[in-house]
N, C-alpha and C positions, 0 to 999 in steps of 0.2 A: 604652849610655849610662847606664842606670839600674840600680844594684845593688838587687836585690829580695830581702829576707829573708822568703820566704813560707813559710807552713805550710799544711797541708791545711785547707780550710774546715771539714772535719768536726770539727776540734779545737775550734772555737769554739762548737759546739752542745752541748758537755758542760755539764750543769747541776749546779752544786754549791750547795747551800743556803747554805753559808758565805759565798758571794760575792753574795748577792741584793742587799744594800744598795749594792754597788759600782755596780750598774746604775742607781741613782738618781743619775745624774751630771750631768744637765742638766735644764732645765725639764720637768716631767712633765705629760702630758695630763690635762685634767679628765675624770674618769670619767663615762660615760653609764650611768646606773643601769638594770640589768636588773630588779632587785628593789628595792622601796622599803623601806629599813630603818625600824624604829620610831623611831630617833633620827637626825634629819637633821643633816648637817654644814652649816655656813654655806657659801653658794654663793660661788665665786670665779670670776674670769674664766678662759676657756680658757688653757692654758699658752702662753707665748711660743714661736712657731715650730712648734707642734705640729700635725700633720695630724689629720684626723678619725679617731677610733677606728673600726676597720673590722669586725673579726670579734667574735663573742661572747667568744672567748678573749682578744682584745686588750682588750675592755671589762673583763673580769675582772681581768686583770693591771694595767690602768690604775687600777682602784679600789685595788688593793693598793699600787701605786706612789705614788698620791696620798696615801694614809693614811701610808705609811712616810715620805714626804717631810715630814710634819708632826711627826715625832718629834724629840726634842731631839738636839743634836750628841753624838756618842759613844755613841748607842744601839747596843747589841750587835746584830749582824746574824745571819745563819745561822738555825739552828733556833730560837733564842730569839725573834727577831722574827716568825718564822712562827707560833710558838705564841701569841704575843701577838696576832697578827692573827686567829688562830682564836678566841681568847677575845673579841675585839672583834666578830666576826661573830655569835658566840653571843649576846652582849649586845644586838646589834641585832635579835635574834629570828629569825635564819635557821634553817631546819631542819637537822638533823645531816647529812643526805645532801647538801644544797646546800653546806654548809660544806666537806664532804669534796671535792666537785667543785672548788670555788674554790681550796682549798689545793693540790690536785693540779695544777691549771693553773699556779699560782704557782711551785711547786717544780719541776715537770717541764718546763714550757714557757717559764718566765719569761725566761730569758736569751735564748733564740732570738727570742721576741717582741720583746724590747728591741733586739736586733741588727737585725731586719727593720725596726722602726720607725725607727731611726737611719739605716739605709741609705736609706729613703724621704726622710727629712728632709734629710740631708746631700748627696744627689744631685739634689735638686729645685732648679731655678733660681728658683722662686717662694717657697721656704720663708723664713720671717721670721727670718733670721739674717744677720749681716754676712759676706758672701762675700769681703771684703777682709781683709788682715792686721789683727790686733789693734793699735789705735793706741798703746796703752801699751807693748806689746812693741817696736813700731817706734821709739818714743822712747827706750827703755832701751838699745837696741843702738847708738845713735848714738855715734860716737867709739870704739867697741870694736873691737879687732882680731878679725876672724872666726876662729873655731875650730870645735870640735865641738859640735853642738847636738842636743838630744833634744826632740822634740815629743810630749808624752804625750797620748794621745787625739787624734790628729792630724785626725780627721774627713776632710774632702775636701781637706785640705792647704793651706788658706789661709795658715797661718803657716809651715809647712815650706817651701812654695814661695817665700815672701817671703825667708826666711832664706837659702835656696840662691841666690837672685838677688843677695843682698848678699855672697856669697862664703863663707858658712858651709858646713861639711860636715855635712849634716843627716840624721838618722835619725828616722823617725816611726812610730808604731804605733797601731792602733785595731782593735777586734774587728769593726767594720762593714766587711766585705770589699768591698762595692760602692763605698763611699766611698774606701777605700784605692786601689782600682783607678782611680777617677776622678782621684785625686791623681797617680798614676803617669802617666796619659795627659796630664794638664796639664803635668807636669814635662817629659815628652818633647816636647810641643808648644812649650814655652818654651825648650828647649835647655839645661835644667839637670839635675843629677843629685841624686837623693835615694835613701836606702835606706828601705824600708818593711817592716813586718811586720804580719800580720793576727793580732793577739794581744790578750788581756786584760792589764790591769795586772799581775795576779798571775802571768802566764805570761812576760812580757817580762823579760829579764835586764838590770837597770839597770847592774850592775857597780859597781866601786869606783874612785873618782877618775878617772872616764872622760870627763866632759863639762865643757866650758867654759860651757855654757848649758843649762838645762832649762826648758821652757815648760809651764806648767800653766794653760791658758786654758779656763775653764768646764768643768773636769773634777774628778774626785775628788782632793782634796789631802790630807785626813786619812789616807787609806789609803796614800798614797804618800810622806808627809813623811819617814819614816825612810829609805826607798830614795833619795830625792832627796839628803838630807844625806850619805849614804854615797857616792853616785855622782858628786857634784860634785868637780871638781878644786880644789885650793887656788887661790883667785882666781877660781874659777868662780861663776856667779850664777844665781839662779832668778827667773823672772818669773811672777807669778800675777795673774789677774783672775777675779773671781767675784761672786756676789750677796751683799749684806748681808741679814741676817735680815728687816729691814724690808721688803724687796722681796716677801716672801711675803704681805704684807697686801693686795697688789693682784693677785697671780697665784699659781697653784699651781706651786711650783718644787721640784725634787728636792733632798732634804736634803744630798746630798754636795757640792753647789756653793753652799751657803748657810752664811754665817759670821757669828758674833757680833762685836761691836765689839772690835777689837784681837786677835781670836783668831789671825789669821795671824802677828802679831808674836810671840805666845807660842809658836806652833808652830815657828817658825824663829828662836827666841831665840839660838841659838848662832851665827847668821850676823850679819854687819854689815849693817844696814838702810841701803840707799841711797835708797830712796823708799817711802813708804807713803801711800796715799790711801784715805779713806773719804768718798765724795762722791756727789752726784746726777749721773748721766750716762746717756746712751743705752747700754743694755746690748747686747752683741754678739748675744745671743739674745733675741728678742722685739722688738728695735729700739724699745723704749719707754724713756722716761726713768724711772729708778728709782735705788735706792741700791746702789752697787757698792763693792767693796773691791779694792785693787790693792797688790801688793808687789813690790819688786825688792830682793833681798838677796844679799850676796856671802859666800862661804866664806873665812875667814881663811887 
């Protein structure tokens, strides 16, 4: 019933420093400090939907993720941000050996820590995120003839399954293998077919003029914008929902899902805007009222 485009799970544990920022794709956990820096950052609420940080390694990576999430949009990732974080730790007064340990964890274990974290969040029935399909997406497909749809960062499949039930031919991918496996089980139980892949954004082949719909729901948009523009068919449309930067005033949120006023409009300026919203609403992640941005835009 279900076509599954699987790759070995070993592929997703490869750590490339150049993709570190991609992992800051949804609300980040508030770090639990192992060491007290000389310069304290303002306290923020724990991240929406985030489980408790568990191991010392997770605490270390959470500190990096929380700091990186506060960096301005367009901040270079990879070795550049790692070196900037090293300088930040030094300015905080950490000893050289402690800095080396923290950087080694960020570079060598960061992606796998992030994968395991999102596996826990996305497969937990009690995690604070909307387990139902995104309401903006549901509204935007009304009256549309079903076609081929791509769900980027599909998680546990809440949007992919909904689209399949509406008659769309759906492909979804996510590096969180346990979440993808849950989506596959739910699809089988519902009697619908979806194709899945356990891959990162930079591993998945978006293709050219391939999709009638691409969904970007609380995932990295900046890193995927060019791929989306190329991959949409003429007449195809993209649906985006994410946080406005103002939301970071009340919670620590990963920078890849935080956008400035009208930034999405600029990012997809070559598309015909069907609907754009900058509004206060209950976000899908955290389930708290905050400022969110939404875009539905069509390729001419």
